[in-house]
N, C-alpha and C positions, 0 to 999 in steps of 0.2 A: 793824847788828847781827844780823842773821840770821845773815849768811855766818858773820861772828865767833862765834855761839851754836853753831851746827854743828859747825863747826873746834873751838869747846874739847870740845863734846860728846863727840865723837869721841876728840881726842885723851886726855879724861880715859877714857875706855873702854880706848883701848889702851895706857893706862899702868897700870890695873889690872889687865891683860891679861898685859902683860907677864912677869912674874914666875911666869906659872902654866905648868904643865908642857903640853907637846903632848898633845892628848887625840884618842881615836877614839870617835865616836859610832855604834854598829851599830843602825842601823834597821830594825824589822820591813818597814815600807814610810818610805817617802819622798814627801812630797806638795811639790815644790820650788818652786811658786810660776809656773813657765813651762810644765810639760808638761801637759797634758791628763788625762793619769792618773797615777795611783799607781805609782812603784816598788819591787818586791819586796828586802828585803835587800840595801839600799845603806846603805853605809860614808860617814862625816864628819868627815875627820882638821882638827882646827883645832891654830892655832901662832901665838903673839903676839896673839890676841883676834880674828883673820881664819881664813874657811875656804880651807886647804889643798888640798885634795883630795875628791873626792865621785866614789864609786863602787862596785864591788863588790871584795872584798875587798881594800879599802886595808890594807894592813900597818901595826901599830902599831910607831912608831919607838922607840929603847930608852928605857924610861922613863917612856912615855907611860901615860898615866890611861888605861881603856877601862871605855867604860861603856856597858852590853850593852841594848838598849832593844827586844829582837828582841821583845815582843808588843806593841809603840806602834807608833802610826804619828807619824814627826817631819815637822814645818812650820817654817818661816820664824817669826820671833816676830812676834805678833800686834801690829797698830796701831789705837788708837783714835782716831779725829779728834774726838768730841766728848764729852770725859770731865770733869765738873767735882770736880774733886782735893775741893774744901772742902764740896759739899755733902752731907749725911746722910739718910737716911729724914724722913718727917713733913712738916710746915707748915715747908718750908725757907723761906722768906720770913721770916718769925717769929724762927725759929732762929737767920737769919744777923745779926737785929738783936739779939741776946743774947749775941751773943759777940766777944772782941777780937780782934783781925789776927794779934796773938800765938799764941792757941788755934786759932784756924782755921789758920794755920800747920801748928802740929801735927798738926791734925786733917787737911789736904792730905797731909803727908807721910806718918802711916799710909796714906790710901786709897788713895795712888800706890803705896806699897809691896803693899799688898793685890791691886793691879792685877797689880803685877809677879809674885804669885807663881801667878796668873792665866793666864798667859800672855802678858801685853801688857810686850812691852819700850819699846814706843814710847806716848806719851800726847801730843793735843793740846787744852788746857785752849780752850775759846773762850769767855771770860770768866766771873769767879766773882766775887761778892757782899761783895768787900772794898774799900775805897779805896785800903790801902794796899800793896795790889801782892804780898802773902803768896803766891800761885804763882810769880811772879819770884823770888824767893826760894827756893823748895822746886827749884824748876829747876835753878837755880845751885848749891845745896848738893849736890844728886845730881851734877851735872856735874862738880864740885870732887873727887869723891868723899868726902865727907863722910857720905854716907849711901849705904843700898843703895836704889834705886829705878829706874825707867823711866826712860829720856830723854823730856824734857819739851819743848814749844813750846807758846808760851803768847801769847793774848790774852787781857789782864789784865781788862778788862772786857768786857758789852757794853751798847755805846754806843746809849741811848734815849733817844727823845722824851718830855716830857713827856706823863704820862698813857700812854706806851706800856707794853711788856712789861716792860721793864728797871725803870721806874718803881714804886713803893710804894703802888698807887692805893687800899690800902683802909687807911692811915693817917688820920687824922682831921686834918680841914683846918689846925687851928689846931695843930699840933702844927710847933714849927719843929725839924725833924730834920734831917740831912744822911743820905740814903738811901746803902747801900752800893754804888750803882751809880753811872756816870756818863751825866747828863740832860741833854742839849743841845737847844737849839731853833734854826734859822738856818745859812746855810752859814758862817758866820765862826767860831760858837760850835763847829760842826761841826770844821772844820779845827783850831780850836786843842785840841780834845779829842783828834784824832788825834793830835799833834803832843805832846801829854803822855803818852798811850801809849807813843807812839815813845822818849821821853826817858828814860820806865822801864824801857824793856826789853822790848816788846811783840816777838815774829817775828809773830804776823798782827794785825790788826784785826778785829774783832768789830763787826756793828751789828743790834740788832733790826729788820727790815723791816717787819714785823706787828704786831700784838698776839697774843697767846700763851692757852695752855691755864693755866699756874700763874700766871698775874696776875690782878689781881682789876680789874673794872670797863673790860676792852678788848677789842677784837673781834679774833679770829683773822685774820678775813677782809679787814679794814679797812688798808690801807698806812699806815707810821708816819711817813715821811719824806716831802716834799717828793723831788722829780726834781732838783732845785736841793742840797739838803742830802744827795745821796747821791751825787751828782759830783762835791762838794766834799770828800767822804771817801776816795772812790775817786782823785781827783784828789791830792789830800797824800799819800794812803798809799802809790801807786805811785812820785810821786816821788820818795820814800825808800826805795824796794824793798821795799815790805811788800805782801803780799796782802790782799786785803778776803774775810770771809766772810760771810753774813748768815743769820740767824733769819728763817724764812719758810716761813708755812703757808698763806695767802693767794695767788691767782693774779696777785691786781693789784698787791703789794706786790712779790712776785717775778721779775712781768717787770720792773717800774721798775728793780729792783736789777739786773737783767741788763743794761738798755741802756745803766745807768752805767758797768759796766761790770766787776763784783763778778767774784771770782776761785773762791765757791764758795757752795753754798745748801746751809742745815742744815735737815732736815725736810722740807719741799716738800711736807706732807701733800695739800694739796687742787692741786697741779699738775695743767695743763690739756695740752693737744695743743700750743696754741702756745708755751708756757714748756720744753715736751718739745723742739722743734724750735730752741726758742731758743739751747737748752741746748748743744745738737748741734753747734751751729753755731759756740757759739765755747769747746767743749770746755771747759765748766763741769763738775765734778763733784757728784754728790747724794751729801749724808750724811742718809739718812733717819730714823733712829734711831726703829724702831719698838716695839720693846717700850717704851717710857716709857709711851706713851699705855695701851698696854694694862693696866702697873702700874698707873696713876693709878685705872684703872676696877675693877682686879681685887682690888688692895688698899690702894686711896686710903681709904678709909672708916677700915679696922684703922690706918693707919697715920697719921692724924690732918690727913688735907688736907681744905681744905676743903671741901664740898660744893658749892657754887658750880662751883669749878676740878676737880671729878669730873663735874658736868654739862655742862660744855665739852668735856670728852673725849668724853662718851658721844655726846653731838652731832656729834663729829667720824668716829668710827671705823669706817664703812661705807663715808662717802665717802674715807679717807684709803685705805684697803685697795683701794677701785677706780683711783685715782690712783695710788698709788705700782704696782698691776700693771702697768698702763700705761705708765709707766716704766721699771720693771725690763724690761719685753717691749721697748721702742723701743730699749735700746743705751745707753743714758745711761750713762756712768762711775758706778759706785756705788764708795764710798770707807766703809767701818765707822765708825758713830758713836754709841754707847750712850744718849748724855745721862741721867750717873749722878745721879738725884733719889732712886734707889732702893740697897740694898745693893751696895758697889761689887762685891760677891763675885760676884754674880749678872749681871753684863755680858754674859756670853758668851752668855744667851740670844738676845741679838741673832741669831746666827745662825739660830737654829731659825727664827725669825720673817722675816726674810728669803728663807728656803726656800719658808717658806708663803705668801707672795707672787710666789712663780715664780721665784725664783734657783735655779740648782743649787746642790749643796753645792759643787762647785767653785768655782762665780763665787762664793759666799758667802765661801768662804777668802780668794779673791783681794781682794775687797772689804777686808779686814784685812792683807794680804799686800803684792802688789807695787801695788795701785790707790791705797791709801793712802801708799806712800811715793814715788810718783809723785803726788801730790797735794803732798805736804811737801816736795820737790824731794832726797829723801834715799835715790833708788832706784839710783843708782849704788853704793850702800854696803850698802842694808838691802834687805830686800821679799822675797828670793830665798835660794837656798842654793843658792851656787855659786861657787866657786873665788874667791879673791880678796876675797870681801865680807866684810863684820864677821860676827861669831859668833854673831848672834841666833837660838835653835834652841827650838824646845817642843816636845813628845809628848802624845799624847793614847791612851790605853787605844782599842783596837780600831781601825775605821775609819770615820773620818767621812764617807766617802763613801755609804758605807750606810746611818748613823745618824747626821745632822747635829750631833744631842744629845752625841755624843762630847768634841766640842771647851767641853762644859761643864765637864769632867773632866781640867785639864790635871795631867799627871803630872811631869812636869820642864820646866826652864828651866833656858837657857842665855842669858846676856848680855853680850857682847863678850868671849866665849870663856871666859866665868866661871861656872861651874855656882852659882844662887842657889837652884833646888829641884831634888834630888837625884831622880830616880825609884828605884822599889823595888828595881828590877835595879843598881844603879848600882855598880860594882868599880873597883879596881885592877889 
């Protein structure tokens, strides 16, 4: 399913772009995702949805559209590996119980489109709160060309243990309700849950390896699944060609998941030196999602987030900063993830938060371009601005290497060679 989805997604982009005229984008600066520095006055020629040429003084073919972005910096389209398209700000658990799957799908499409307008041409949704797989439907509708949107990779649910991060622990004990998540206990139930996810179109499998911040009555430091449950999930997923990523805050659950062979770590807020060494040895990427914890602390009360969740966030923040600084300094592979329980248009703030904890602006950009593309296995087609690759190009005013917050003001977006957000200076 994963390889089929990638093929369908890229083919759909090629079909949509095929009718477009050739385009030349004239960039004031180009950060191509490979070089260590930006290049000045670089042109990018696009034809048939792919990049045909990159260089200085590229001639525009007869009839080509010329887009003048001389005052901007061009970059590869951004990728977010932790984008919850169904979630909106506020008490997200209560909100998820009030809405039908159909409404969630509509809101998910809207939120995905917001992300595209802010420069994210590719998203991975690592589990959303809807039993009926609406992120899969949004993914497929965009891939078919029914709607404009970013290409999507989906883990339909975050598989959780009873009482874990994906369970709804603040519901009354005598309410016989099915929560809009997948909750399992035991290796056999885990295998069945993984099979169900794959049956309904999962690109990835997502597990809650520890407790969380936005869940009631669980401990972010505690391991949620047994070693046997972890191994069952990884074995089942890998046997069917899927990768596994895990929500992990505490180091114990994080390391148990690594020993079981998982392919990615989300958050890693309390990662320790042993876990860092294990991730480097196994080449497992970290998706740190820094802004979300800060948002809970800074905006939580105003947004209606319950007080106990805000208290959890505050108890973790200082240690989180110390642990992630160590991870960044170690050279662990970092990929961009936002964890959008906040307004989707503010997800770009993650870049500056990564820089605050030690990444250079260029390294932060790479987390959302070539690093993320490698995690998704699509780096042959995306993640850099190079001849032969899909034409996903974004632009921001000014120089993000001098001021990383420039990445929060995306002024131009092209996906698969098609302009979906024209810059102010676009012209024929």
